[in-house]
N, C-alpha and C positions, 0 to 999 in steps of 0.2 A: 504494500500500500504506500501511496505517496500522499503526504499531508501538505496542504498549502500554508498552514499556520500552526502555531503551538496549541491553540485552542482546539483545532481539529484533531491533533494528536491526543490530547487529554480526553476528548469526547469519544475517541475510538469508534467512530461511525455510529454513535448512539449507544454503544455498549460500555462506555467509560466507567460507569458506576460498578458494573459487574466485574470488568477487567481489573480496575484499580482496587476494588474491594477484595477481590480474590488475592491480588498481590499483597495487600496489607495483612490479610488474615494469614497467608502463608509465611510472610516475614515474621509476624508475631509468634506463630507456632514454632518456627525454627529458633527464635530467640528463647522461647520458653523451654524448648528441648535442651538447649545448651545450658541454661540456668539449672534445670532439673538434674542434668548429668553432673554438673559441678557440685550441687548440694548432695546428691547421692554419693559421689566419690568422697566428699569430705566426711560424711556420716560413716561410710565404710572404713575409711582410714582411722577415724576416731574410735570406732568399735574395735579394730585390730590393735590399736595402741593400748586401749583400756584392757583388752584381753592379755596382751603381752605384759603390761604392768602388773596385773593380778597374778599371772603365772609366775613372774619374777618374785613377787612378794611372798607367794606361797612356797617357793623353792628355797628361799633364804632361811637358814636356821636363826633362831632368836639370838641376839647379841649376848645376853647374859649367860646362856648355857654354853656358848662358844668360848667365853672367857674363862669359865670355871670348870670346864670338863676335865676329867682325869687324864685323858689322852692328848690334851693340847700341848703342842710343842712350845717350848720357851723361845722368845725372840733371840736372834743371833745379833750380838753387838760386835762391831768392828772398831778397833782403835786405829786412829790415824798414825801412820809412820811405824807401825809394828812390823818387825821383820820376822819371817818364819824360817 
């Protein structure tokens, strides 16, 4: 199609409301899809991080029992300049 003016282009031969309305709805839905994917990704990452934190806290022994257990190794102290 060849349009003689910008107003003819926007009118689209009398179907401008349908054409531009469809374009607007399509653009809005694509933007909504991108936003929903980002929100879903953030929620999934937060859930994985929370699960990893919970798992790490459950795996750590309590600090008090670690310090006073019978089999705990004593710390090794090095002296500066000591020759062996």
